[in-house]
KESELUM-945448 format. One line per 5 residues: for each residue x, y, z of C-alpha. Coordinates in pm, whole numbers, plus 50000, padded with zeros to 5 digits. Each point is the difference from the previous one (the first is absolute). Layout:
X/Y/Z | ... $
END
This chain:
98228/80892/84663 | 49656/49867/50101 | 49792/50318/50034 | 49838/50112/49674 | 49867/50347/49922 $
49703/50050/49773 | 50085/50185/49677 | 49699/50221/49921 | 49973/50148/49651 | 49780/50267/49838 $
49747/49911/49732 | 49858/50304/49824 | 49856/49799/49710 | 49971/49639/49885 | 50341/49988/49831 $
50169/50140/50311 | 49826/49743/50218 | 50116/49720/49771 | 50352/50149/50001 | 50000/49993/50381 $
49895/49636/49999 | 50257/49874/49749 | 50284/50199/50160 | 49955/49839/50340 | 49769/50219/50210 $
49842/49831/50302 | 49709/50242/49985 | 49867/50279/49781 | 49784/50298/50094 | 49766/50147/49743 $
49708/50238/49981 | 49659/49969/49846 | 49878/50289/49788 | 49878/50194/50304 | 50068/50052/50372 $
50377/49968/49968 | 50285/50245/50054 | 50145/49968/49650 | 49716/50095/49770 | 50254/50106/49734 $
50097/49634/49965 | 49808/49795/49744 | 49875/49777/50283 | 49781/49695/49944 | 49628/49935/49980 $
49812/49761/50222 | 49952/49782/49692 | 50379/49970/49975 | 50043/49917/50366 | 49896/49636/50020 $
50221/49901/49709 | 50290/50185/50160 | 49937/49823/50330 | 50000/49662/49828 | 50331/50049/49819 $
50165/50166/50302 | 49901/49726/50244 | 50106/49727/49758 | 50343/50167/50009 | 50014/50037/50383 $
49943/50375/49986 | 49750/50177/50226 | 49782/50289/49884 | 49915/50304/50212 | 49739/50254/49888 $
50052/50369/50075 | 49699/50191/50132 | 50229/50255/50159 | 49823/50334/49970 | 49770/50190/50233 $
49636/49922/49920 | 49733/50270/49990 | 49652/49917/50127 | 49829/49979/49660 | 50239/49722/49894 $
49921/49763/50287 | 49715/49806/49829 | 50209/49937/49688 | 50297/49904/50216 | 49784/49748/50190 $
49891/49855/49666 | 50365/49957/49902 | 50092/49842/50335 | 49711/49753/49958 | 50171/49884/49683 $
50357/50010/50128 | 49924/49788/50305 | 49894/49717/49767 | 50326/50006/49807 | 50330/49849/50112 $
50183/50331/50051 | 50259/49982/50275 | 49948/50342/50155 | 49876/50355/49955 | 50220/50307/50053 $
49806/50288/50157 | 50036/50346/50153 | 49651/50115/50098 | 49897/49943/50363 | 49639/49949/49893 $
50109/49721/49768 | 50191/49841/50289 | 49672/50005/50193 | 49796/49850/49716 | 50252/49724/49929 $
50047/49895/50361 | 49624/50015/50068 | 49857/49838/49686 | 50278/49849/49787 | 50211/49825/50260 $
50147/49740/49763 | 50187/50267/49800 | 50351/50064/50128 | 50065/50369/50062 | 50329/50169/49915 $
50060/50356/50126 | 50113/50227/49717 | 50304/50225/50001 | 49745/50284/49985 | 49951/49948/50375 $
50364/50106/50051 | 50061/49743/50274 | 50314/50092/50195 | 49948/49918/50369 | 49903/49698/50206 $
49671/50151/50117 | 49885/50029/49639 | 50080/49635/49942 | 49793/49904/50304 | 49721/50230/49880 $
49995/49821/49663 | 50021/49663/50172 | 49679/50087/50185 | 49842/50057/49657 | 50099/49646/49892 $
50285/50106/49773 | 50204/49690/49921 | 50292/50204/49867 | 50122/50358/50002 | 50202/50189/49742 $
50251/50209/50194 | 50079/50362/49913 | 50271/50044/49739 | 50176/50259/50220 | 50109/49749/50266 $
50353/49879/50067 | 50103/49642/50058 | 49995/50018/50381 | 49652/50152/49996 | 49881/49731/49760 $
50144/49726/50219 | 49829/50136/50312 | 49662/50037/49827 | 50022/49654/49846 | 50061/49852/50345 $
49690/50181/50130 | 49797/49878/49703 | 50107/49638/50042 | 49901/50008/50366 | 49640/50057/49892 $
50015/49768/49696 | 50023/50280/49744 | 50242/49984/49705 | 50208/50291/49871 | 50094/50099/49649 $
50250/50262/49886 | 50037/50179/49668 | 50344/49916/49863 | 49996/50136/49645 | 49837/50272/49792 $
49879/50355/50046 | 50038/50183/50328 | 49736/50249/50110 | 50158/50306/50159 | 49692/50040/50220 $
49879/49749/50253 | 49745/49789/49812 | 49644/50093/50091 | 50113/50345/50114 | 50049/50162/49660 $
49727/50240/49886 | 50190/50201/49740 | 49855/49823/49699 | 49656/50013/50159 | 49995/50375/50056 $
50177/50099/49679 | 49816/49813/49728 | 49739/49803/50190 | 50192/49672/49970 | 50020/49853/50347 $
50283/49762/50083 | 49764/49842/50253 | 49774/49915/49706 | 50268/49856/49771 | 50017/50303/49773 $
50328/50159/50106 | 50131/50228/49724 | 50350/49981/50156 | 50073/50371/50052 | 50315/49886/50182 $
50139/49901/49657 | 49916/50337/49842 | 50245/50262/49886 | 50005/50316/50212 | 50159/50340/49951 $
50371/49943/50056 | 50080/50018/50371 | 50287/50202/50150 | 50189/49669/50008 | 49964/49973/49621 $
49752/49711/50014 | 49706/49963/49758 | 49836/49692/50152 | 50048/50064/50372 | 49748/49745/50133 $
50108/49712/49778 | 50152/49706/50187 | 50205/49720/49852 | 49835/49659/49995 | 50008/49762/50292 $
50221/49693/49969 | 50077/49762/50287 | 50158/49748/49764 | 50313/49973/50214 | 49811/50003/50331 $
49805/49675/49981 | 50216/49828/50261 | 49922/50273/50255 | 49629/49986/49915 | 50009/49625/50050 $
50172/50042/50337 | 49729/50256/50089 | 49754/49715/49923 | 49800/50203/49749 | 49745/49768/49839 $
49964/50156/49657 | 50207/50226/49778 | 49791/50207/49764 | 50087/50146/49661 | 49823/50322/49903 $
49882/50050/49643 | 49639/49937/49897 | 50041/50268/49734 | 50311/49829/49863 | 49984/49761/49700 $
50060/49626/49986 | 50370/50010/49911 | 50069/50221/50304 | 49819/49756/50228 | 50175/49699/49848 $
50353/50141/50031 | 49960/50143/50350 | 49826/49692/50140 | 50257/49770/49834 | 50284/50201/50154 $
49853/49983/50350 | 49919/49631/49959 | 50364/49928/49909 | 50119/50207/50293 | 49774/49812/50241 $
50111/49665/49862 | 50363/50105/50039 | 49929/50092/50361 | 49816/49674/50071 | 50241/49764/49826 $
50341/50169/50035 | 49948/50260/50273 | 50125/50254/49746 | 49863/50342/49903 | 50102/50154/49669 $
50057/50374/49958 | 49963/49984/49620 | 49692/50209/49906 | 50076/50009/49629 | 49676/49824/49902 $
49796/50238/50215 | 50149/50294/49811 | 49870/49851/49673 | 49640/50094/50078 | 49836/50323/50113 $
50180/50160/50295 | 50088/50340/50138 | 50325/49857/50136 | 49980/49825/50337 | 50024/50069/50372 $
49954/49793/50315 | 50058/50297/50231 | 49672/49971/50194 | 50075/49635/50070 | 50353/50084/50112 $
49879/50282/50223 | 50208/50251/49806 | 49750/50253/49867 | 50224/50215/49782 | 50001/50242/49709 $
50135/49734/49761 | 49654/49838/50007 | 49884/50265/49750 | 50053/49999/49623 | 49932/50299/49779 $
49827/49799/49728 | 49673/49809/50042 | 50030/49816/49669 | 50145/49659/49925 | 50367/49985/50094 $
50071/49651/49858 | 50149/50089/49660 | 50200/50291/50138 | 50142/49791/50284 | 50106/49717/49774 $
50149/50239/49746 | 50208/50173/50265 | 50104/49668/50155 | 50106/49834/49676 | 50116/50275/49764 $
50067/50321/50188 | 49808/50327/50004 | 50072/50155/49661 | 49692/50067/49784 | 50122/49761/49731 $
50067/49722/50249 | 49660/50051/50162 | 49819/49992/49666 | 50173/49677/49894 | 49946/49830/50335 $
49634/50103/50007 | 49943/49852/49652 | 50146/49669/50118 | 49798/50017/50321 | 49667/50050/49825 $
50077/49722/49752 | 50077/49765/50290 | 49685/50111/50181 | 49790/49915/49693 | 50150/49653/49982 $
49945/49949/50374 | 49634/50106/49974 | 49946/49756/49713 | 50153/49714/50200 | 49793/50079/50309 $
49683/50033/49792 | 50060/49657/49850 | 50024/49855/50351 | 49694/50165/50145 | 49790/49918/49695 $
50037/49633/50096 | 49781/50072/50303 | 49627/50012/49941 | 49769/50190/50234 | 49692/49842/49847 $
49762/49828/50237 | 49990/49621/49986 | 49715/49830/49808 | 49752/49766/50166 | 49802/49720/49837 $
49689/49908/50197 | 49808/49681/49936 | 49651/49954/50149 | 49819/49665/50030 | 49728/49833/50206 $
49652/49851/50009 | 49694/50018/50223 | 50052/49861/50349 | 50380/50047/49990 | 50229/50292/50084 $
50108/50237/49727 | 50356/49915/49892 | 50235/50286/49909 | 50344/49926/49855 | 50253/50285/49984 $
50309/49985/49781 | 50279/50260/50029 | 50323/50006/49798 | 50171/49835/50298 | 49744/49776/50168 $
49642/49881/50020 | 49750/49925/50276 | 49638/49889/50041 | 49730/50137/50229 | 49647/49879/50072 $
49699/50197/50115 | 49883/49938/50357 | 49640/49948/49884 | 49867/49776/49724 | 49862/50114/49667 $
49618/49998/49974 | 49746/50017/49716 | 49792/50286/50144 | 50105/50359/50066 | 49998/50361/49881 $
50268/50029/49731 | 50144/49692/49831 | 50373/49938/50011 | 50166/50106/49674 | 50324/50153/49873 $
49881/50362/50033 | 49892/49956/50360 | 50322/49825/50100 | 50214/50262/49828 | 49811/50276/50179 $
50053/49845/50342 | 50366/49915/49931 | 50080/50341/49846 | 50190/50126/50312 | 50266/49739/49921 $
50103/50230/49714 | 50105/50258/50258 | 50265/49765/50137 | 50334/49899/49846 | 49801/49774/49765 $
49734/50044/49735 | 49737/49759/49877 | 50108/49901/49652 | 49726/49741/49947 | 49711/49828/50172 $
49890/49661/49874 | 49681/49819/50100 | 50075/49628/49968 | 49748/49733/50098 | 49788/50264/50170 $
49639/49887/50005 | 49771/50277/49862 | 49747/50195/50209 | 50180/49964/50329 | 49994/50247/50286 $
50227/50091/50289 | 49972/50281/50260 | 50182/50322/49905 | 50180/49999/50335 | 50146/49660/49910 $
50157/50144/49684 | 50131/50292/50205 | 50151/49754/50245 | 50166/49809/49715 | 50140/50324/49860 $
50148/50089/50340 | 50149/49652/50040 | 50158/50023/49654 | 50152/50339/50086 | 50123/49867/50335 $
50198/49728/49823 | 50124/50228/49721 | 50117/50256/50257 | 50195/49742/50204 | 49744/49971/50279 $
49944/50374/50038 | 49651/50100/50106 | 49774/50206/49776 | 49869/50302/50187 | 49655/50148/49937 $
49998/50372/49918 | 49937/50252/50275 | 49802/50320/49958 | 50153/50337/50079 | 49980/50014/50381 $
49731/50234/50129 | 50143/50245/50250 | 49765/49977/50295 | 49966/50203/50313 | 50055/50335/49832 $
49800/50272/50172 | 49938/50328/49824 | 50114/50211/50292 | 50113/50352/49918 | 50303/50118/50194 $
50129/50348/50074 | 50353/50040/49868 | 50287/50151/50194 | 50345/50125/49895 | 50333/49833/50073 $
50341/50158/49944 | 50342/49849/49929 | 50312/50169/50134 | 50364/49892/50022 | 50157/50275/50211 $
49974/50040/50376 | 49955/50374/49955 | 49656/49923/49852 | 49882/49818/50313 | 49845/50329/50111 $
49733/49939/49737 | 49855/49750/50246 | 49909/50290/50229 | 49868/50222/49722 | 49763/49754/49832 $
49767/49710/50073 | 50145/49811/49700 | 50171/49664/50054 | 50376/50047/49971 | 50206/49727/49832 $
50379/50001/50031 | 50200/49858/49708 | 50256/49741/50106 | 50317/49979/49788 | 50102/49706/49778 $
50330/49993/50187 | 49834/49958/50337 | 50269/49804/50182 | 50235/50286/50087 | 49719/50227/50122 $
49771/49751/50171 | 50075/50094/50362 | 49930/50371/49935 | 49678/49915/49819 | 49886/49768/50277 $
50045/50291/50244 | 49809/50232/49766 | 49694/49775/49987 | 50008/49926/50371 | 50002/50374/50077 $
49735/50073/49736 | 49761/49709/50032 | 49738/50173/49783 | 50240/50004/49701 | 49941/49707/49764 $
50299/49812/49848 | 50011/49976/49619 | 50216/49711/49880 | 50164/50018/49654 | 49987/49742/49720 $
50364/49900/50018 | 50134/49840/50319 | 50292/49768/49940 | 50209/49800/50248 | 50085/50192/50317 $
49764/50280/49902 | 49713/49751/50007 | 50116/49864/50336 | 50014/50356/50134 | 49645/50063/49874 $
49874/49692/50182 | 50180/50108/50318 | 49842/50345/49975 | 49658/49841/49966 | 50062/49781/50304 $
50142/50282/50212 | 49749/50270/49912 | 49687/49782/49974 | 49811/50278/49815 | 49622/49994/50006 $
50005/50032/49620 | 50251/50033/49719 | 50023/50008/49620 | 50226/49765/49805 | 50096/49971/49636 $
50192/49682/50078 | 49816/49670/50045 | 50276/49866/50224 | 49904/50257/50262 | 49633/49914/49942 $
50080/49638/50086 | 50169/50106/50323 | 49710/50230/50092 | 49752/49716/49967 | 50219/49779/50217 $
50027/50274/50266 | 49631/50090/49983 | 50068/50362/49898 | 49748/50182/49782 | 50142/50101/49662 $
49913/50172/49673 | 50117/49880/49657 | 50192/50282/49832 | 49954/50139/49647 | 50299/49811/49856 $
49847/49657/50064 | 49813/50061/49673 | 49650/49914/50125 | 49744/50035/49719 | 49718/49749/50067 $
49759/49878/50268 | 50163/49659/50040 | 50331/50162/50095 | 49815/50173/50284 | 49852/49667/50110 $
50344/49844/49984 | 50150/50268/50223 | 49715/49994/50250 | 49931/49628/50028 | 50355/49868/49972 $
50191/50271/50188 | 49748/50188/50214 | 50057/50323/49807 | 49776/50286/50115 | 50011/50209/49683 $
50171/50055/49668 | 50105/50272/49762 | 49864/49959/49649 | 50267/50028/49731 | 50036/50336/49829 $
50044/49819/49668 | 49626/49941/49953 | 49733/50243/49885 | 49671/50107/50152 | 49791/49727/49834 $
50244/49729/50100 | 49997/50129/50357 | 49618/50017/50010 | 49969/49630/49918 | 50201/49891/50307 $
49793/49866/50291 | 50152/50028/50343 | 49945/49741/50273 | 49807/50094/50312 | 50202/50157/50282 $
50272/50096/49756 | 50120/50347/49906 | 50101/50131/49660 | 50275/50260/49957 | 50105/50206/49701 $
50290/50238/49943 | 49875/50329/49854 | 50321/50204/50019 | 50356/49869/49970 | 50320/50009/49798 $
49972/49726/49737 | 50264/49730/50043 | 50082/49859/49657 | 50285/49765/50090 | 50174/49872/50312 $
50343/49846/49951 | 50279/49836/50198 | 50237/50138/49736 | 50145/50353/50005 | 49880/50236/49725 $
50260/50270/50062 | 50293/49812/49844 | 49829/50051/49665 | 49861/50346/50058 | 50224/50238/50191 $
50273/49762/50112 | 50112/49862/50334 | 50345/49949/50145 | 49907/49649/50110 | 50005/49721/49742 $
49771/49775/50206 | 49726/50041/50256 | 50138/49940/50348 | 49848/49970/50347 | 49993/50378/50049 $
49823/50090/49676 | 49645/49917/50106 | 50038/50164/50338 | 50191/50320/49919 | 49957/50087/49633 $
49758/50283/49923 | 49998/50119/49639 | 49756/50114/49738 | 50013/50079/49630 | 49780/49983/49691 $
49984/49782/49691 | 49833/50108/49676 | 49887/49777/49715 | 50005/50088/49631 | 49638/50119/50022 $
50121/50263/50249 | 49818/49831/50290 | 50204/50034/50319 | 50020/49769/50301 | 50129/50058/50351 $
50280/49768/50111 | 50015/49996/50379 | 50205/49823/50263 | 49892/50086/50354 | 50195/49896/50308 $
49904/49648/50099 | 49814/49938/49674 | 50061/49825/49671 | 50042/50193/49677 | 49665/50107/49856 $
49870/50164/49685 | 49703/50233/50043 | 49770/50166/49754 | 50069/50372/49966 | 49661/50092/50152 $
49801/49876/50298 | 49679/49800/49970 | 49691/50189/50115 | 49655/49847/49974 | 49727/50196/50174 $
49729/49856/49773 | 49988/49660/50172 | 49863/50160/50317 | 49679/50100/49820 | 50004/49717/49743 $
49976/49731/50268 | 49857/50144/50321 | 49970/49762/50294 | 50234/49736/49854 | 50340/50093/50140 $
50068/50023/50371 | 50311/50207/49949 | 50166/50216/49739 | 50375/50027/50020 | 50232/50292/49925 $
50380/49978/49983 | 50164/50309/50148 | 50360/49880/50002 | 50250/50250/49870 | 50030/49849/49653 $
50088/50268/49747 | 49833/49983/49660 | 49869/50270/49768 | 49688/50008/50218 | 49997/50297/50236 $
49780/50042/50306 | 49945/50364/50098 | 49874/49930/50353 | 50162/49838/50301 | 49923/49637/50078 $
49741/50059/50272 | 49797/50226/49771 | 50021/49748/49717 | 49863/49734/50235 | 49718/50235/50097 $
49908/50056/49636 | 49981/49626/49938 | 49787/49952/50313 | 49765/50277/49887 | 49976/49839/49657 $
49896/49671/50164 | 49732/50194/50187 | 49853/50111/49668 | 50160/50341/49952 | 50017/50072/49627 $
50202/50311/50072 | 50268/49789/50173 | 50023/49773/49697 | 50050/50301/49775 | 50259/50146/50233 $
50192/49672/50015 | 50049/50011/49624 | 50095/50367/50012 | 50243/49944/50285 | 50159/49673/49885 $
50117/50003/49638 | 50085/49855/49755 | 49855/49655/50072 | 49847/49709/49809 | 49752/49719/50055 $
50067/49808/49677 | 49980/49659/50162 | 49652/50067/50139 | 49880/50089/49652 | 50174/49726/49798 $
50016/49703/50235 | 50123/49657/49897 $
END
């Protein structure tokens, strides 16, 4: 078999990175100690990085750096400083989520290869084209996709020279990545900032189905599906686990390496997962990949299943048999860890030493000889040494000018001045040129880039705008609100759009003033139906939470607004949306606080939107929650579930905090907070900044009760925007209980 798939391994610390290398990984992804989505991992420092790059590249292993969180405005200068350093290393790519970071990289750091993170939840061909426009060289596809969907998206990606990677092993998230806000709201630990506290793994009050851990999925394992992934022409298979330790990485990577070699050399795929059960697991499932989303994907225990599984497999399920088997298992694990540690300790991540010898006399070029552990070379200055100048050439001066070499994969161990005539001079720029030429050779002919300053956002005019109200509905019976109010009316389109597209096309054609609102999740035929609706209706304006639809809008020349679930939190994201995709306005994420919002600068001729009243979506999932909670007669999700199922229940954690579990017709399963978000303060905190404040009046039942009809609620909000303090007071009296925690805490 000629086609080879990249095996991409996690590296949460130095030992794990070395374990990935010695066990056969083609590439490793690791995070620095900030700006990455696994801040609970040990991670590495920038000082570690160059040594890691040297040992990885000497062993034919690439290194990708994760910068895959959303970036708030105050962090941009420090991020630019980091990028100035990273661009002068030999890293093989950066994994990112933030649209502003896409803009900065493509505009100012073009030599860095961009990988789109799983946090972007990429699941349709329009999203791949959107990311291709942002110079993404590869895209990590959503973990919820089946093999046919992966194959189709990979074909789209390859047509525009973009690679695809797929997670094949490790933890599943029950929520679409990038669309989980549960940890953020309850505890202030945003998953979009790498601080997820994993509430999906928590114990809850026992459900009517007798389940204690109802959101806890088994681990992903596509170990037996590598042939199909190869046929789908996936470019990289990715192992999750930057929080896992070195022995986990070694055993999992070794297992997948053997499986790949078996496929390449013998066209054979093994079904023996015994080695994979010897390290942390919650049992395994490949149900998403198989397109069989079923209740057996859950396990009612979030802890390590390895010892229990092996005990039950080898000795039966009696307590005595389990205890004996577990003793043997942990003894074997200790021996395995010792063996692996002895192997990885043979790898050194130290930077390589350089010996520099300087010689020369007046009237001749300065001679610089460089010796590395592997080679040596000689360079000469382009101008001759002279006997007159400002500062004479000596060891201290040379070391000062050559100091940046220590920030490469090498360090200056010694500088010797041999046969160097005293009191000689050479222009400083000549020493700088020599330093750059040395680095060019040491970095295998890679240019050294001068640092850039934080880009100044120009063209911002301090123009105050008068805000208006917009309203989201999802029922045709609420269309009468259009006649009762001057507010813009948005109509929520369903996730399962395909079966209802013709009716919705008629709705928008008959009500041309109603603005389409596209959801975050649009997979396969539902995405195609969304594109057809856009083409048929040709709305003057619409809102989308899906970048695939944004791509199509730009192509069709239709004005569009970036929705609140695109996680926009900085000025450069706004520039990205406007300049790259002709976006006319954007919602600002509800995850950030008032100070973080204030620091954002909007481009000229661009509108800012903010949601001030809505049910708080905590999770959106392709899985079904009801199997675990109140039961369902179906074992698997079928084609009718999205379209016809309408159910609701509650889930309560051990702290007695309750959540609303809701499945609306045409929608995915969602978890909502038990109260609505209401933030009237932002109207007076930031007057003249937002063009529009948004209220969600869909019939989503939480503990929040509104004591007036919808038209009167709209009127109260409009009066509040006009400066009526009484209306603000009445809103809080009429709508209760509510919270605005996110606006206070922020990221």
